[in-house]
C-alpha positions, 0 to 999 in steps of 0.5 A: 782835766781833774775830774774825768780822772777822779771820775775814772778812779771811782769808776775803777774803785767802786762797782757802778749800780746797773741803772747808775747814779743820777746825775748831781744825785748824793750818793750815800756812803757804802756799807761795810758789808758785814764780818761772816759769821762764826759757824760754831757761835751762831749753829748750836747744833754743830758737833762737837769737833772730832779729834782736840788739839792734844789729839792731833799732837799725839796723832802727829807726835807718832807719826813722826816718831815712825816716820824717823825709825823708819829712816833711821832703819834704813839709814844703818842698812845703807851704812851695813850693806857699805861695809859689804863684799858681793858676797856678804850684800847678796847674802844680807838681801836673801835674808832679808827677803826670807824675812819678808816672805816668812812675815808675809806667809805669818799675816796670811795664815793669821787672817786664814785662822781668824776667817775659821775662827770667826765661823765656828764662833758664827755657828755658836752665836757668838759675836766677838770683835777682832781685839778679842779675837786676835788673842785666840788665834795663832798660827797652829790650827790645832791650838786656834781649836783647842783655844776657840772651844774652850772660849765657847765653852766658857762664854756657854757657861757665862751666858747661861750662868747670867740667865740663870740668875736673872730669871731667878728672881721672875720664877713665881714661887709655887703656892702664891695667890695670883687673886685667880680661884679654883673654878676660874683657873679650871675654866682657861680654856689656854692648856699652857695658861691653865698648867701655868697659873695651876703652878702658880696657885698650888696652894688652891689645889691641895 
């Protein structure tokens, strides 16, 4: 009975091999499975984490602060309504609805203005990020148009100035010798290339 109990415990404690051990065969102790390797140590190509612990803490703290602020506003509003009569509550709800409506209308107006402004800038081959665009856009259509027009003028002037500065160091000076003779330049069939070399070698044509 003791041997049968031991064999039963062994059966449930260790999975049997497909063929099973031969009677009387010496069994080797089972080897422990190797612990899974740390992927961060074994994979040198694994990218660094997108957020650090400090970043996560900041995000959580910000979200918690926003949640607290929202709950505090709801609590303050509930206390305010508790001390009001029916007419005052109705007026309060009306004012809140009006504020929400005005906020939605403002957001929609700014969204439409942003689309229009981006379209105007695209026609001028100007592409800016949303943060800069939001600084140029307002609810007033005339004000927005004036701001966009001024920005386009400043942008184009800045581009022209930058291009001029870049070309200033690359434009060949008249009278410099590029290694061609007068006859060689005049023999060039490409008119554009010939005129270019003439300008660069004006000393040969004096």
